[in-house]
N, C-alpha and C positions, 0 to 999 in steps of 0.2 A: 200367441203361437210361439213355439220354441224356435228359437233361432238356430239355424243350422250353421256348422263351421265350413269355411271354404276348403277346397281340395289342396291348395298350395300350403295352407296352414296345417293340414293334417299330416302331410309328408314333410314336415320341417326337419326331423331327425329320424333316421332309420336305425333303430337299436338292433334289429336283426342283422343288418349288414355290418354294424360295428362289432358284433360278436362273431360274425362269419358263420351264422347258422340259418337254417330255413325257418319260415314263419310257423311251421307245424312242429318245431323242435320240442322235445320232451324236457322235463326238468333235469334229467341226467345229462342230456346233450348240452343244455345251457350251463350246467355246473362244470362240465369238462372243458367247454370252450372258455369259460371265465377263468378257471384255474390256469389253463395254458397261456392265456393272454396276460394274466397277472404275473406269472413267472417271467414272461418276456418283457413286460413294460414296468416292472417294479423299479422305482427310482434307485433303490440301494444297490442294484446290480450294475450301475453305470457310474464310472468315475469322472468322465468328461462332463463339465458343467452344462454345456449346451445339450448334450444327449440326456443328461439327468433332468433338465427342465422339460424337454419334449416327452420323455418317458412319464414324467409326473402328470402332464396334461392328458396323455392317452390313457394312463392308468385311471384317472378320475372319470373320463368318459366311459371306459369299460365298466367301472364300478357303478356309475349311474344307470347304464343300460341294464346291468344284471339286477340291480335293485328293483327296477320296474318289472322286468320280464319274469323274475322269480316269484313275484307276488301275483297270484291268479286274478285277483280283482283289478289290480293296477294294469296287468297285462290285457285284460278284457277291455278296460277303458281305452288303453293305448291302441289296441287293434281296431276299435270303432272310431275314435276321434283323434288319435294321434297324441303328440306331446302336449298340444294346447289343451286337450281335454283333461289332463292331469292338473292343470292350473286352476280349475274351477273351485271356488270356495265351497266347502261343505262335504267333500269326500271323506274327511277324517271321521265323520259321524255316521257314515253309511255302514249298514250291517254287512258283515263278511258272508262269504259263501252264497253270493247271489248269481243268478244266471245272467248271460249277456243281455237278454231282453229286459230284465229287471234293472240292470245297470243303465241301459239306454233310457228307460223311463225315469230313473232317478236323476240322470244327467239333464234331461229336458226340464225336469222340475227345478233343479238348481239354476239352469239357464233362465227360466222364467223369473225366478226370484231375483237373480242378478239384474235382469232387465227392469223389473219393477223398482229395484233400488236406484237404477240409473235414471228411470223416469221421474222418480221423486226428487232428483237433484236438478231438474231442468224444466223449463216451461214448454208448452206445446202450442206455438202460435199458428193460427189459421186466419186467413183473410180473403177478401174478395173485392175486386175493383170492377165496376160496370160503367161503361161509357156509352150512352145512347147517341146515335147519329141519325139526323133527319136528312135523307138524300132523295126525297120525293121530287125535287126539282130536276132530277136527271131524267125522269120518265113522264111525269105529269105535264100536260100542255094546257096552259091557261089562256087559250084563245089569243086575243090581241096583246094582253099584258106580257106574255112570254115572248111573242114574236117581236115586240117593240123594245125588248130589253136591250140595253146598250152592251155590245160585245157578245151577247148570247152566252155568257159564262154561267153554268148552273150554280145555284146557291146551295152549299152544303154546310150545315151547322150542327154543333153538339147541343142538344136540347135537354139532356138530363145526365146525371152522374150519381153514382152511389158507391160509397166506400165503407167497408165494415172490417173489423179486426177483433179477434178474441184470443185470450191467453189463459191457459190452464196452469195453475200452480198447486201441486200437491202439498198439503199442510201436514197430514199424517198418512198412515197406511190406509185409512178409511175416509179421510176428509180431503176435499179438493175445492179450491176457490177458482171461479171462472169470471174473468173480467172481459167485457165486450163493449164495443162502441160502434156507432155508425153515423155517417153523414150523408145526406141526400139533397139533391137540388134538381128542380124541374122548371124549365122556362123562367129562370131567374128567381124562383121561390124555393126555399130549402129549410132544412133544420137538421137536428142531430139528437142523439140519445146515448146514454151510457147505462149499462146494466152490470150488476154484481150478483153472482149466484154462488151459493154454498151447497155442495153436494156431499152427502154422507152415505157410505155403504153400510146398510143396517145388518145385512146377512148375505149369505151366498146366493140368496134368491131375490134380493131387491135392494133398492136405494131410494133416497128421498132428496129433494132439492128445494131450496127456498131462493126466490129471486126478488131483487129490488132494483128499480129502474127510475130514471128521470130523463125528461126531454123537453124541448121548447115547443113541440107541436102537440104531443098527446098528454103531457103532464106526468105526474108520478105514477109508478106501477108497482104493484105487489102481487106476487104469484107463488104458487106451490106446484110441485110435480112429483109424482110417485111412480116408480116402476116395480113390478112384482112378477116373478115367475110362478104361475099358478100350478102348472104341471110341467114335466119335462118337455112337453110339446106345445105348451100354451103359455102366453104371458099377456099382461095388461098394463096400460099406462093411464094415469088420470092427471089432468092439469086444470087448475083453476086460477083465475087472476082478477084483479080489480084495477081498472084504469081510471084515474082521476083526471078530470078536465073541467073546463069552465062550464060545460053543460051538465055536469054532475058525475056520478060514478057509473062506469060501464062494467058490469060483471061479465065473465066469460068462463065457460066450462068446456073441456074437450076430453073425451075418453076414447081409448083405442083398445080393441081386443084382437089379438093375433094368435094364429094356430098353424103349426106345421101340418100340412095336408099329406105330404110325403117328403122324401129326402130333399127334393129340389123345389118344392112348391109351398108358398105361404099364402094364407088367407087373412084378410084384415076387415074389421068392422069399426067404423069411426062415427062418433056422434058429436056434433059441435052445437053449442048453444051460446048465443050472445048477439053481437052486431050482425054477423053473417051466419045464421043457423043453417045446418045441413046434416044430412046423413049420407055416409059414403061406404061402399063395399068394394073391395078389390081383391084380385088374385094375381100373384106374382110368381112366375116360374123362372128360375135362374139355373142354367146348366153350363157346362164347360164351353159349349158352342153357341148358345143362344140365351136371350132374355126376353120374356113375354109378360105383358101387363094388360089386364082388363079391369076397368073400373066404371062404376055407375054411381052418380051422385044426385041426390034430391035436396034442393035447398033454395034459399032466398038470398041473393037474386040469381045464383048460378045453379042450373040443373043441366047435366050433360052426361054423355057416355063416351068413354075413351078406350082405345085399343092401340097398343104399340108393340113392335117386334124389333129385336136387335140381333144381328148375326155376328158372331165372333170368329174371325179367321185365326187359325192356329199357326201364326207366323211370328217372327222375331219382333216385328213392329206392333203386334197386338192390334191389327186393323179391325175396326167395327163399322158396320153399316146399319142404319136404323130407319124405320118409318113408323108413322103414327097417324091415326085419324081420330079427331075429336069433334063431336057434334052436340049442340045444345041450344038453349034459348038465345044465346048470344050469336049463333051462326055455326059455321062449319070451318074447321081448320085442318089442312093436310100438311104434315111435316116429313121431311126426309133429309138425311145427312150422313156424315161419316166422321170418324175420328181415328187418329193414328199416333203412335208413339214416335217421337222424333229424337229423343235422347233418353238417357237413363232416368231422368226425373221430370221430363216434359212430355205432355200430350196435347196435341192440337186437334180441333174439331170444327166443323162448320155444319149448320142446319138451315135449310130453306123452309120458310113457312108461307103457305099460300092459303088464304081464307077469305070468307065472305062474312062481314064487310071489312075485315081487317086489311086486306090487300096482300102485298108481297113484302116479306122481310127476310133478312139474312142475319144469322147469329154466328159470330166467330168466337170461339172459346179457346183459351190457352190455360192449361193446368201446369204449374211449375211447383213441384213438391207440394206444400200445403197451401199454396196461393193460387187463386183463380182469377183470371182476367177475362171479362166478358164484354163483347162489343156487339150489341144489337143495332142493326142498320135497317131503318125503315125505307124501302125503295119506292113504293107507290101505294096509294089507297085503292087502286083498281086492279083487276085481273088482266094484266098485260102480258102476252107471251114473251115479249122482248125482255121484260123485267125478270120473268122466271128463267129465261135462257141465260142471261148474264149473271143472275144470282147462282146458277148451277155451274156454269163454265168458268166464271171469273175466279172463284176460290181455288178451283182445280188447277187452272193455269198458273195462278200465283204460287200455289204450293209446289208445283213441279219446278218452277223457276227458283224458288228459295231452296228447295231440296238440292238442286244441282249446283247452285252458285254459292250457297252459304252452309247448309247443314252437312252435306257430304264432305266438303273440304275441312270443316271443323271437326267432324267425327274422325276423318282420316288423320288429321293432325293429332287428335287426342290419342288414337290408337298407336301412332308412331311414338308419341311421347311415353305412353305406358310401356310400349315394347322396349324402348331405350332404357327405361327404369328397370325392367325385368332383366335386360341384358347386363346392366351394371350390377344388379343384385346377384344374378347367376354367376357373373365373373368373380365377384368377391367370394361367393360360396364355393365355386370351383377352386379358387386360389387357396381357400382355407382347407378344403378337402385334400388338395394336392400337397399342401404343407404337412398335413397329418400323415398322408401316405408316405411322403419322403422321410418324415421322422420315424415312421414304423419300419421303413426299409433300413435306415441307419441302425435302428435298435436291433433289428433282426441280424444284420451283418455283424454287429458287435457280439450278439449272442452266439452266432455260429463260430466266430473267431474264438470266443472264450471256450466253447465246447471242444473245438479242435485242439486248442492249447492244453486244455485239461486232459484230453485223451492222450496227447503226445507226452505230457509230463507224467501221467500215471503209468503209461506203458513204456516210458523212456525210449521213445522212438522219434526220429526226425526224418522228414521227407526232404530229400536234397533236390531243390527246384532247379530246372534248367539243364540237367544232365540226362539226356535221352539216349537210349541205345539206337542202333540202326533200325530196329524193328518198330521204334516209336514208343516203347514202354518207358515207364518212369523208373529210374535207378534209385533204390533205397539204400541208405547207409545205416546198417544195424550195428549197434555196439557189440562188443565182444561177448558180453553176457547173454545177448539175445542169440548169438550164434551157438551158445552152449546149451540153449533150451532143448528140451526133448521135442520130438516131432509132433506130439499131441498139443503141447503148449504153444509151439510155433504156429500150428494150424489154427488154434483158437484166436491167437493174436491177429493173424492175417485176416481171418473172417471178420473180426470186430472192426479192423481198420477199413476193410473193404465196404462194410455196411455204412460206416461214417461217410466215406467218399461217395457212395451211391446216393445217400440222403442229401448231401450237399449239392450234387449234380442235379438231382430231381428238383430240389428247391430252386436252383438257378433256372431251370427250364420253365417251371411254373411262373416265376416272376417275369421272365422274358415274354411268355405267351400272354400274360395278363397286362402287359404294358407298363408294369411298375418300374422295371429297369433291371439290368443285369446284376446278379449277386457277385459273380466272379469275372475277372478279366479273361480275355481270350487266351492269354499265355497260361494263366493258372488252370483254365478249363482243359487246355491241351495236356498239361502235366497230369491232371487227375484222371482224365479219360484215356 
């Protein structure tokens, strides 16, 4: 799946604001704005070293913005993904004159390729830790033995543990090595195993895998697995293995045929031959708000029918509640539970299992990124209402307490920390923008001053500052040659000077209203107006 860019990354630099044009501006409007700003910010027009340096920076920014917006393809990419979208490798080979939809599709393809290259440079660890707890002493009463126990303290013990870990290491674009291992112990007896699998993608429709394993309980293992897309709506997998032990060789074969029944429904047929032979069929329907599974299995020694339903709440915490019923030759089991997201990468869940003859159990699960922590707690071998009540209420009370005392303060502290980082980043960005705006103001003031000086020098006129008549008008000192001008020439000169003064006053008012700062002092403004 293509990974999409965040909103703060998209709005990193606004080229339209930099050129002072609207987002729907035409190429003629862009060119006119670019020429106007180039004349204003060109470094050669400023003699002061500091103004020259600031003009050079603004000139480069304006040139960069115009280079992007004047190219239709680059402008389409910028409008969709912002400045960061232009940094994706591969745009230089994209065909020109493409529509925005085609550009978006090409961008997502390049993003996928970049993610694939990134995945090839790192491993993908996955692991699970399971700790089994025997707490039957909390609810089971053993007549005189329990009543005569010294202190009456229930005995709770850890009777089993399982640890597994796997790492994927891409070797080439088609080959992947998978190294996995596991350790298990139950009531003081345990063992371990290690497996190495090599997977190769043969085509766009399938892949094959070869597995080698060794352990101290089951002996060496050799297996093969094949996956193949038969049609766009149907795929199949086949797996075979040879398990070597002191009792001989144990072969095993498993095949699965799956088909899309509709957009949200999958059907599965599974056949297994070996130590535990069975045939299984199941239907899985997964939608945005629910997940439903129905399965029937015929086999030795397990034959059962199972139905489960999960409801997904559409909230920020991704809360889910679920229930299932499973009945077969081994008995009947009813399960119900819930899970909820407690942080960005963590999900916690609890499931209560009530069955005959299994009794009552509680399973607590924590998913942290790619790691899973499972704690199955066996409460009683009997169907005791007290065990069911405490298995249901206990995790809920514990979760509310942890949520109030630990999770919420931690999340609040994280949000405040992120907010402080955003404030610092915004402050530096605002300071940079303010510095650019101040530099632009200085350069504009310098440009206005040069224009006025050039006009005064060309027309040989000087404005005498500070000498106002009683009516408040500005007194002008014209040279003798100006007084000898004809009435028409004098009127043309007066109109030109008046337009210059009006333009300067209007620019002063625009800057003042925009909050950039005054272009003229109050004394000069009074003289001009």
